MARTORKOL-434987 format. One record per residue (C-alpha): y, z, x; residue number from 1. Coordinates in steps of 0.25 Angstrom, whole numbers, plus 5000, padded with zeros to 4 digits. Layout:
<v = Y, w = Z, u = X, seq = NUM>;
...
END
This chain:
<v = 5161, w = 5282, u = 5222, seq = 1>;
<v = 5163, w = 5280, u = 5208, seq = 2>;
<v = 5154, w = 5286, u = 5197, seq = 3>;
<v = 5148, w = 5273, u = 5192, seq = 4>;
<v = 5143, w = 5268, u = 5205, seq = 5>;
<v = 5135, w = 5280, u = 5211, seq = 6>;
<v = 5119, w = 5281, u = 5210, seq = 7>;
<v = 5117, w = 5294, u = 5204, seq = 8>;
<v = 5103, w = 5293, u = 5200, seq = 9>;
<v = 5097, w = 5298, u = 5213, seq = 10>;
<v = 5089, w = 5285, u = 5214, seq = 11>;
<v = 5092, w = 5274, u = 5224, seq = 12>;
<v = 5097, w = 5261, u = 5217, seq = 13>;
<v = 5087, w = 5250, u = 5221, seq = 14>;
<v = 5089, w = 5236, u = 5218, seq = 15>;
<v = 5078, w = 5229, u = 5210, seq = 16>;
<v = 5067, w = 5224, u = 5220, seq = 17>;
<v = 5065, w = 5209, u = 5221, seq = 18>;
<v = 5052, w = 5205, u = 5213, seq = 19>;
<v = 5041, w = 5201, u = 5222, seq = 20>;
<v = 5034, w = 5188, u = 5219, seq = 21>;
<v = 5020, w = 5185, u = 5224, seq = 22>;
<v = 5020, w = 5171, u = 5228, seq = 23>;
<v = 5008, w = 5162, u = 5229, seq = 24>;
<v = 5006, w = 5147, u = 5232, seq = 25>;
<v = 4993, w = 5142, u = 5226, seq = 26>;
<v = 4989, w = 5128, u = 5230, seq = 27>;
<v = 4980, w = 5119, u = 5222, seq = 28>;
<v = 4971, w = 5109, u = 5229, seq = 29>;
<v = 4959, w = 5101, u = 5223, seq = 30>;
<v = 4952, w = 5112, u = 5215, seq = 31>;
<v = 4957, w = 5125, u = 5222, seq = 32>;
<v = 4969, w = 5134, u = 5223, seq = 33>;
<v = 4974, w = 5141, u = 5236, seq = 34>;
<v = 4974, w = 5153, u = 5236, seq = 35>;
<v = 4963, w = 5156, u = 5226, seq = 36>;
<v = 4968, w = 5170, u = 5224, seq = 37>;
<v = 4981, w = 5176, u = 5223, seq = 38>;
<v = 4983, w = 5191, u = 5220, seq = 39>;
<v = 4996, w = 5198, u = 5215, seq = 40>;
<v = 4999, w = 5212, u = 5209, seq = 41>;
<v = 5002, w = 5214, u = 5194, seq = 42>;
<v = 5017, w = 5213, u = 5192, seq = 43>;
<v = 5020, w = 5204, u = 5203, seq = 44>;
<v = 5028, w = 5191, u = 5201, seq = 45>;
<v = 5019, w = 5179, u = 5206, seq = 46>;
<v = 5024, w = 5166, u = 5210, seq = 47>;
<v = 5013, w = 5155, u = 5212, seq = 48>;
<v = 5017, w = 5142, u = 5218, seq = 49>;
<v = 5006, w = 5132, u = 5214, seq = 50>;
<v = 5005, w = 5120, u = 5223, seq = 51>;
<v = 4996, w = 5108, u = 5218, seq = 52>;
<v = 4993, w = 5102, u = 5231, seq = 53>;
<v = 4981, w = 5092, u = 5226, seq = 54>;
<v = 4978, w = 5086, u = 5213, seq = 55>;
<v = 4981, w = 5089, u = 5199, seq = 56>;
<v = 4982, w = 5104, u = 5196, seq = 57>;
<v = 4988, w = 5116, u = 5189, seq = 58>;
<v = 4988, w = 5131, u = 5191, seq = 59>;
<v = 4986, w = 5141, u = 5179, seq = 60>;
<v = 4984, w = 5156, u = 5177, seq = 61>;
<v = 4981, w = 5158, u = 5163, seq = 62>;
<v = 4983, w = 5173, u = 5162, seq = 63>;
<v = 4997, w = 5172, u = 5167, seq = 64>;
<v = 5000, w = 5159, u = 5159, seq = 65>;
<v = 5003, w = 5151, u = 5172, seq = 66>;
<v = 5001, w = 5137, u = 5173, seq = 67>;
<v = 5007, w = 5125, u = 5181, seq = 68>;
<v = 5007, w = 5111, u = 5177, seq = 69>;
<v = 4996, w = 5102, u = 5180, seq = 70>;
<v = 5001, w = 5094, u = 5192, seq = 71>;
<v = 4997, w = 5083, u = 5202, seq = 72>;
<v = 4999, w = 5088, u = 5216, seq = 73>;
<v = 5008, w = 5091, u = 5224, seq = 74>;
<v = 5015, w = 5100, u = 5215, seq = 75>;
<v = 5020, w = 5115, u = 5215, seq = 76>;
<v = 5023, w = 5124, u = 5204, seq = 77>;
<v = 5027, w = 5139, u = 5204, seq = 78>;
<v = 5022, w = 5149, u = 5194, seq = 79>;
<v = 5028, w = 5164, u = 5193, seq = 80>;
<v = 5023, w = 5175, u = 5185, seq = 81>;
<v = 5021, w = 5191, u = 5185, seq = 82>;
<v = 5007, w = 5195, u = 5187, seq = 83>;
<v = 5006, w = 5205, u = 5175, seq = 84>;
<v = 4991, w = 5205, u = 5173, seq = 85>;
<v = 4981, w = 5211, u = 5182, seq = 86>;
<v = 4968, w = 5203, u = 5185, seq = 87>;
<v = 4962, w = 5190, u = 5191, seq = 88>;
<v = 4968, w = 5177, u = 5185, seq = 89>;
<v = 4962, w = 5163, u = 5188, seq = 90>;
<v = 4972, w = 5152, u = 5192, seq = 91>;
<v = 4967, w = 5138, u = 5190, seq = 92>;
<v = 4969, w = 5123, u = 5189, seq = 93>;
<v = 4967, w = 5119, u = 5174, seq = 94>;
<v = 4966, w = 5104, u = 5177, seq = 95>;
<v = 4952, w = 5098, u = 5173, seq = 96>;
<v = 4941, w = 5106, u = 5180, seq = 97>;
<v = 4949, w = 5111, u = 5192, seq = 98>;
<v = 4948, w = 5126, u = 5188, seq = 99>;
<v = 4932, w = 5124, u = 5186, seq = 100>;
<v = 4931, w = 5118, u = 5200, seq = 101>;
<v = 4938, w = 5130, u = 5207, seq = 102>;
<v = 4953, w = 5127, u = 5205, seq = 103>;
<v = 4956, w = 5142, u = 5202, seq = 104>;
<v = 4961, w = 5155, u = 5209, seq = 105>;
<v = 4964, w = 5169, u = 5205, seq = 106>;
<v = 4977, w = 5177, u = 5203, seq = 107>;
<v = 4973, w = 5192, u = 5205, seq = 108>;
<v = 4983, w = 5202, u = 5199, seq = 109>;
<v = 4981, w = 5216, u = 5204, seq = 110>;
<v = 4988, w = 5229, u = 5200, seq = 111>;
END
């Protein structure tokens, strides 16, 4: 063995672990989102696939600066982010009075 290729630190060499992505599909229907609650841990990568299956809607989470375009169904958009804040954050549709009529849900980020 040549001197430059030997691991002399006493610690095993470990390749970087692949990052885990928590994936969710959130479907909009007339004045509701399914599921209405998603839970992740702080630091996790999150991928939300927003499926607008009925009507004219969008998807927003203000505290994370996330928003899809307002679109007519059927459409799909993907949002990815790192959950770096702990708490409960409302996601909602900002079209007209949709949020007030119940088109909202909760992203819960735990320690």
